C-alpha positions in Angstrom: -0.2 -0.1 0.1 1.2 3.4 -1.0 1.3 6.4 1.5 1.7 10.0 0.0 3.4 12.7 2.2 1.5 15.8 1.8 3.7 18.9 1.7 1.7 21.4 3.7 1.7 22.2 7.6 -1.8 21.8 9.2 -3.6 23.2 11.5 -6.7 21.7 13.2 -9.2 24.2 14.7 -12.6 24.8 15.9 -15.1 27.4 14.4 -17.9 29.4 15.6 -19.6 29.6 12.1 -19.0 27.4 9.1 -18.7 30.6 7.0 -15.4 31.3 8.6 -14.0 28.5 6.5 -12.4 29.6 3.3 -14.0 26.8 1.0 -12.2 28.3 -2.1 -8.7 26.7 -0.9 -6.9 23.4 -2.4 -7.3 21.6 1.1 -9.5 21.6 3.9 -11.7 19.3 6.0 -14.8 20.9 7.3 -17.2 19.1 9.8 -20.3 20.1 11.5 -22.0 18.1 14.3 -24.4 19.1 17.0 -21.3 19.8 19.3 -18.7 21.7 17.2 -17.7 22.9 13.8 -14.4 21.6 13.1 -11.5 22.5 10.4 -8.4 21.2 9.3 -6.7 23.4 6.6 -3.4 24.6 5.7 -1.8 26.6 8.4 -1.6 29.5 6.2 -5.2 29.3 5.6 -6.5 29.0 9.1 -9.4 31.6 9.6 -8.4 34.5 12.2 -11.7 33.9 14.4 -10.9 30.7 15.8 -12.5 29.3 19.0 -9.2 27.1 19.6 -6.6 25.8 17.2 -3.9 23.5 17.4 -1.0 24.1 14.7 1.8 21.9 13.8 0.3 18.9 11.8 1.5 17.1 9.0 -0.4 14.6 6.9 -0.1 11.8 4.4 -2.8 9.9 2.7 -3.4 6.5 1.4 -3.2 6.4 -2.0 -5.9 5.2 -4.7 -9.5 4.8 -4.1 -10.2 2.6 -1.3 -13.1 0.3 -1.5 -15.8 0.4 1.6 -15.5 -3.3 1.9 -11.9 -3.0 3.0 -11.5 -3.6 6.9 -8.7 -2.6 9.0 -6.8 -0.2 7.2 -6.8 2.9 9.6 -6.6 0.3 12.4 -3.2 -1.1 11.0 -1.8 2.1 10.3 -2.7 3.6 13.6 -1.4 0.6 15.5 2.1 0.8 13.9 2.2 4.3 15.0 0.8 3.7 18.2 3.4 1.2 18.9 6.0 3.8 18.1 4.5 6.3 20.4 2.7 8.5 17.5 -0.3 10.1 18.0 -2.8 10.8 15.2 -5.9 12.6 13.8 -7.6 10.8 11.0 -9.6 12.4 8.3 -11.7 10.1 5.9 -13.1 11.2 2.5 -15.5 9.2 0.2 -11.8 7.8 -1.5 -9.5 7.5 1.1 -7.9 8.3 4.6 -5.7 11.0 5.7 -3.6 10.5 8.6 -2.2 13.6 10.4 0.6 13.4 12.8 2.7 16.4 14.8 5.4 17.6 12.2 8.1 16.7 14.7 6.6 13.1 14.2 6.4 13.0 10.7 9.8 11.4 9.6 9.6 8.8 12.3 6.0 7.6 11.3 7.1 7.3 7.8 10.0 5.4 8.6 7.9 3.3 11.1 5.6 2.4 8.5 8.1 1.8 5.7 9.7 -0.9 8.1 6.2 -2.5 8.4 6.0 -2.8 4.6 4.2 0.4 3.2 5.6 2.2 0.6 6.0 5.9 1.3 6.0 8.7 -1.2 
């Protein structure tokens, strides 16, 4: 399985209103629930008026389109990273999964996944 490292620094934040997110940008994940509005975006695109934010995330994605019948993909990756003391923030789309780790853990995460048989781009 191929994993592709994304080039941008990311921020995870909490918004008061979904309109505060600039949805014209290339990369963002916006989620609204009955409890909160969360946004993951490039750090440079983070809205000024966030309720809370955490900078310093980096991401990689599982390459290709994942069939919904596949089981355990995130579990295996998160398990490898957990064994190496690396926490994650995961986001799933219709096509695939994105795994965020703190920037200082990115190289170590990719090395651990390579050693476990993943091909990291």
